[in-house]
Every structure is written in C-alpha cells, then in structure tokens.
C-alpha positions in Angstrom: -17.4 -21.0 -12.2 -14.3 -23.3 -10.5 -12.6 -25.7 -12.7 -9.1 -27.7 -12.2 -8.4 -26.3 -15.8 -7.0 -23.3 -17.0 -9.7 -20.7 -18.3 -10.1 -20.0 -22.1 -8.8 -16.4 -21.1 -5.9 -17.8 -19.5 -5.1 -20.4 -22.4 -5.4 -17.5 -24.6 -2.9 -15.7 -22.8 -0.4 -18.8 -22.8 -0.7 -19.1 -26.6 0.2 -15.2 -27.3 3.2 -15.7 -25.0 4.1 -18.8 -27.4 3.3 -17.6 -30.7 5.7 -16.7 -33.0 5.9 -12.7 -34.5 4.6 -12.6 -37.8 3.3 -16.4 -38.0 0.0 -16.8 -39.5 -3.1 -18.1 -37.5 -5.0 -21.1 -38.9 -8.0 -19.6 -37.7 -11.0 -18.5 -39.8 -10.6 -15.2 -41.2 -13.5 -13.2 -42.3 -13.7 -10.8 -45.3 -11.4 -7.7 -45.8 -14.3 -5.7 -46.0 -15.1 -7.0 -42.3 -13.3 -5.0 -39.3 -12.1 -8.0 -37.4 -9.0 -9.4 -35.5 -7.1 -12.2 -36.8 -8.2 -15.3 -34.2 -8.7 -16.2 -30.5 -5.2 -16.3 -30.1 -4.5 -12.6 -30.4 -8.3 -11.3 -29.0 -6.4 -9.8 -26.1 -4.3 -7.6 -28.1 -6.6 -5.8 -30.4 -8.3 -3.8 -28.2 -11.5 -6.2 -27.8 -11.8 -5.9 -23.7 -14.7 -5.1 -21.3 -15.4 -1.5 -21.0 -15.2 -2.2 -17.2 -12.9 -0.4 -14.7 -10.4 -2.7 -12.7 -13.4 -2.3 -10.1 -16.4 -3.1 -12.1 -14.2 -6.2 -12.8 -13.6 -7.4 -9.7 -17.1 -6.9 -8.8 -18.1 -8.9 -12.1 -16.0 -11.9 -11.1 -17.9 -12.2 -7.8 -21.3 -11.8 -9.2 -21.4 -13.8 -12.8 -19.7 -17.2 -13.4 -17.9 -15.9 -16.5 -16.4 -12.8 -17.5 -16.8 -10.8 -20.5 -13.6 -12.1 -21.9 -14.2 -15.7 -21.0 -17.7 -15.7 -22.8 -16.0 -14.7 -26.1 -13.2 -16.9 -25.8 -16.1 -19.7 -25.4 -17.9 -18.5 -28.5 -14.7 -18.0 -30.4 -13.7 -21.8 -29.7 -17.6 -23.0 -30.5 -17.5 -21.0 -34.0 -14.2 -21.6 -35.2 -15.0 -25.1 -34.7 -18.2 -24.4 -36.9 -16.2 -22.9 -39.4 -13.8 -25.6 -39.9 -17.0 -27.7 -40.7 -20.1 -26.9 -42.6 -19.9 -23.2 -41.9 -18.4 -20.9 -44.4 -15.3 -19.3 -42.4 -15.4 -16.1 -44.9 -18.7 -15.3 -42.6 -17.4 -15.4 -39.6 -16.7 -11.6 -38.6 -14.9 -10.3 -35.0 -16.1 -6.8 -33.6 -13.8 -3.8 -33.6 -11.8 -2.4 -30.7 -14.6 -1.6 -28.1 -17.3 -4.0 -29.6 -20.0 -3.4 -32.2 -21.1 0.1 -32.4 -24.5 -0.6 -33.3 -25.1 -2.5 -29.6 -23.7 0.6 -27.8 -26.1 1.7 -25.1 -26.8 4.6 -26.6 -28.2 2.5 -29.5 -30.1 -0.3 -27.3 -31.7 2.0 -24.6 -32.7 0.2 -21.6 -33.8 -3.7 -23.1 -30.4 -5.2 -21.3 -28.4 -4.8 -18.6 -25.0 -3.2 -18.7 -23.0 -6.4 -18.1 -25.1 -8.4 -20.5 -25.0 -5.6 -23.3 -21.0 -5.7 -22.8 -20.7 -9.3 -23.1 -23.3 -9.2 -26.2 -21.4 -6.4 -27.8 -18.1 -8.2 -27.9 -18.9 -11.8 -29.3 -18.0 -12.7 -33.2 -20.8 -13.5 -35.1 -21.4 -15.5 -38.7 -22.8 -13.2 -41.3 -25.6 -14.8 -42.8 -24.6 -16.8 -45.8 -26.5 -18.1 -49.0 -27.6 -21.1 -48.9 -28.7 -20.3 -45.2 -26.9 -23.0 -43.1 -28.5 -24.4 -40.0 -27.1 -25.1 -36.4 -29.3 -27.3 -34.9 -33.0 -28.6 -36.3 -34.7 -25.8 -38.2 -32.4 -23.3 -36.3 -30.0 -20.2 -37.0 -27.2 -18.0 -35.5 -28.7 -14.7 -34.7 -26.2 -11.7 -35.9 -26.4 -9.2 -33.3 -23.6 -7.1 -35.3 -26.4 -5.6 -37.4 -28.5 -4.3 -34.3 -30.2 -5.3 -31.3 -32.9 -8.0 -32.9 -34.7 -10.5 -30.7 -34.1 -8.2 -27.7 -37.7 -8.3 -26.4 -38.3 -11.8 -27.6 -36.5 -14.3 -25.4 -38.9 -15.3 -22.7 -40.3 -18.4 -24.0 -42.0 -19.1 -20.8 -45.9 -19.4 -20.4 -47.1 -16.5 -18.4 -48.8 -19.1 -15.7 -45.5 -20.8 -15.3 -44.2 -21.0 -11.8 -40.6 -20.5 -11.8 -38.4 -21.7 -8.8 -35.7 -19.3 -10.1 -36.4 -15.6 -11.4 -35.9 -14.9 -14.9 -34.5 -11.6 -15.9 -34.5 -11.1 -19.6 -32.5 -8.3 -19.2 -29.5 -10.6 -18.9 -30.8 -13.0 -21.8 -30.3 -13.0 -25.5 -31.6 -15.5 -28.1 -28.4 -16.7 -29.7 -29.8 -19.2 -32.2 -33.6 -18.6 -33.4 -35.8 -21.7 -34.2 -38.6 -21.6 -36.6 -41.6 -23.9 -37.4 -42.8 -26.6 -34.7 -39.7 -28.2 -33.2 -37.3 -25.5 -34.2 -34.4 -25.1 -31.5 -34.1 -22.1 -30.0 -30.9 -21.5 -27.9 -31.3 -18.8 -25.2 -28.2 -17.3 -23.8 -28.2 -16.0 -20.2 -25.5 -14.9 -18.8 -26.1 -13.7 -15.4 -26.0 -17.5 -14.9 -23.4 -18.4 -17.6 -26.4 -20.9 -19.2 -27.8 -22.0 -22.4 -31.9 -22.9 -22.0 -33.2 -24.9 -25.2 -36.5 -24.3 -26.4 -38.3 -26.4 -29.0 -40.8 -24.4 -30.5 -44.3 -25.7 -29.7 -43.1 -28.4 -28.1 -40.7 -28.6 -24.9 -37.9 -26.6 -22.9 -34.4 -28.1 -21.8 -32.3 -26.9 -19.7 -30.6 -24.8 -18.3 -27.0 -26.2 -19.5 -23.6 -24.9 -18.5 -22.4 -22.5 -21.5 -19.1 -24.5 -21.8 -20.4 -27.9 -21.4 -23.3 -27.4 -23.8 -20.8 -25.9 -26.5 -18.6 -29.1 -25.9 -21.4 -31.4 -26.0 -22.8 -29.7 -29.2 -19.2 -30.1 -30.7 -19.1 -33.9 -29.6 -22.4 -34.5 -31.5 -20.9 -33.0 -34.5 -17.9 -34.8 -34.6 -19.9 -38.4 -33.8 -22.5 -37.1 -37.0 -24.8 -37.4 -34.2 -26.2 -33.7 -35.8 -25.9 -33.8 -40.0 -25.6 -30.1 -41.0 -25.4 -29.2 -44.6 -26.0 -25.6 -46.1 -29.4 -25.1 -47.9 -31.0 -27.9 -45.5 -32.5 -29.0 -42.5 -30.0 -30.2 -39.7 -31.1 -34.0 -39.0 -30.7 -35.7 -36.0 -28.4 -38.8 -36.6 -28.1 -40.4 -33.0 -30.3 -42.9 -33.6 -28.2 -44.9 -35.9 -24.5 -45.6 -35.8 -22.4 -45.8 -38.7 -22.6 -49.0 -41.0 -19.5 -50.8 -41.3 -20.0 -52.2 -44.8 -20.1 -49.8 -47.9 -23.3 -48.4 -48.9 -24.2 -47.9 -52.5 -26.1 -45.1 -54.3 -28.5 -47.8 -55.7 -29.5 -48.8 -51.9 -30.7 -45.5 -51.1 -32.0 -44.8 -54.1 -34.3 -48.0 -54.0 -35.6 -47.5 -50.3 -39.6 -47.3 -50.3 -40.1 -45.1 -46.9 -39.6 -41.3 -46.3 -36.2 -40.0 -46.8 -34.3 -40.2 -43.3 -37.3 -42.6 -41.9 -34.7 -45.4 -43.1 -31.8 -46.2 -41.3 -29.7 -46.4 -44.8 -30.5 -43.0 -45.6 -28.5 -41.7 -41.9 -26.1 -44.0 -42.7 -25.2 -43.3 -46.3 -25.0 -39.2 -44.9 -22.5 -40.5 -42.7 -20.6 -42.2 -45.1 -20.5 -39.2 -47.4 -18.9 -36.8 -45.0 -16.5 -39.4 -43.7 -15.6 -39.7 -47.4 -15.2 -35.8 -47.8 -13.4 -36.0 -44.5 -15.0 -35.0 -41.5 -14.7 -34.1 -39.1 -10.4 -32.8 -39.4 -9.9 -32.3 -43.0 -13.7 -31.4 -44.0 -13.6 -30.7 -47.7 -17.3 -28.6 -47.2 -18.1 -27.4 -50.9 -17.1 -30.6 -52.4 -19.6 -32.3 -50.3 -22.3 -29.9 -50.6 -21.9 -30.2 -54.5 -22.2 -34.2 -54.5 -25.1 -34.1 -51.9 -27.0 -31.4 -54.0 -26.4 -33.3 -56.9 -27.6 -37.0 -55.3 -30.3 -35.0 -53.8 -31.8 -34.0 -57.2 -31.4 -37.7 -58.1 -33.4 -39.1 -55.2 -36.2 -36.8 -55.9 -36.1 -38.5 -59.5 -36.3 -41.9 -57.9 -38.2 -41.7 -54.7 -40.1 -38.5 -54.9 -38.4 -36.6 -52.1 -35.3 -36.2 -50.1 -33.4 -34.4 -48.0 -35.6 -31.1 -46.6 -34.4 -28.0 -47.7 -34.2 -25.0 -45.6 -36.3 -22.4 -46.9 -35.7 -19.7 -43.9 -33.3 -17.3 -45.3 
C-alpha cells in the first residue's frame, strides 16, 4: 500500500534510534502478571517478529498490502489511543516473543491460513474489564489471546449473495463482536488489509482500508461523534454539535423525551467529557463516577437514562 509517509514500522525504528536508554515509556502498560512489551517503540526489540524467513517476507510484501509488523504497529497505535480515553490501560496486553502460544498452528488446526494466523498471533489485545467497555454501538473488542474464538463465524453474507470479489474466511477475523440488532461487528481481512463493518440484522459497510478506518474512528472519538463510557452503550453523537452556552443538570432532568432523543442529552454528555479533559488529558475514572451518579439521578426524574451494557 503506497504512501508518501513513513510506514508505521519505519516510524518505530526512527523512534528507537532516537530514544534514550532507560527512558520510561508514556504508553499503556498491562499488569505485571501479563507477558508484555513496554510499548510500540520497543516492539521490534522484544522478539515480536514474524516467524517467516527473509524469502517468506519478500513474498509477503509482494502479495499483501501490509506486513505482520505493519499490522501490529497499526493496531498498537489504535489501542494505545483507546487506552488514553475510555479503555483501561491496565487491560492492554502484548504477546510474548514468538506470539501468543494459544494461537500456535498446532492449537488452531486448519481454520486459518499461515499469514493470517501469524498476524493475529502477534497483535496486542484488551482483556475484558469490568464493567465492560464498548468500542462501537453494542460492540466489544475480541481478545484472541485466550484462543481461537470466532474462527468459524466471520462470514456474515447471505448464501445467495453474488460477490464480485471472492471472500476467503481463512484470511479473516472478527476483531470486534457485535450483539443485538444494529450491533457493529468489525471483520478484518488481512489478505487485502481492510475492515468490513457488519451492522447485525441491518446492513454491511465497507470494505475500508485498515489504517484509514482506524484513523477515522480515532477522529470520531476526538470530536465526540462516538461517546463511550464503561458499562454503557456507545452513542452516536455525530448528529448534534457541541453547544456554546453552558448546560446545567436541571435542563437535562427537565427533558421529557427519551434519553438521547433530545439534542440536549448528547450535548450535555459532550460537555461533561470536555470538562474532564477529553481527549488529551482525560480523567477516566472521575468522569465515569460523575456519569454513573448523574444517571442515577436521571432515572429518578425521567424514569430512564443512558442504556446500560449488559453484554459481559
């Protein structure tokens, strides 16, 4: 995939050459009980490399738009971004040298092709937290470090669909699991370097280039066009702009419409997030505690509030 910018892998190498020995990393670090690398800057120095030989790597570069290392760099950047926002950085974990042993070929069989398995075996993952955190509307990230879940559930198409492009399930993974109608299920196709979004029981969108798709999602989070809080359904905030004048709690409590149907509901949430430093200095726990307390008050005055996420 051509670009005038440096690849993520080259960017990592440049950072490594400029780093000071012993300098601590600002990136999210999982608990000490997890086998981890410290950050994406040091990824290449911790043994997290493809198991392919040089000849295999040359063939891979010709066949696939992204290498294993580039996939890892793209996912690492995206997940570390989420760890600065509503995801708990303590739940972000990285594989040991050689990749996640649970995803070694002898444990997976013939479900996936070699290159696809090499990618998924070397990616970082978020462990399930409590309360659960959504990535998109009724959607949770899949943690493949526990083993080959969903390997047989990536083909969302109707049997009678006449696709112009062949679909190879051996090269695809569900990276975000949707649930209930409209839940957003993200399917990664490593062969073409794209993501397809399946809105369960609704429609399918894509495919989208992986890097561009993640950049778009990060931009939506920054602009609060996606609004997430642990234990609650992710909201689409794109339909309403942030309000210039201050919104008081009493105005929201006096609203008669269902929560999130009124513009003031989404505008108030955006104000709350900005008040708590979103996105650059977000005080995650402080914000979550405020939201949980306010939603309890809203339940008493309006009879309902921000929908809870019961998928654990």
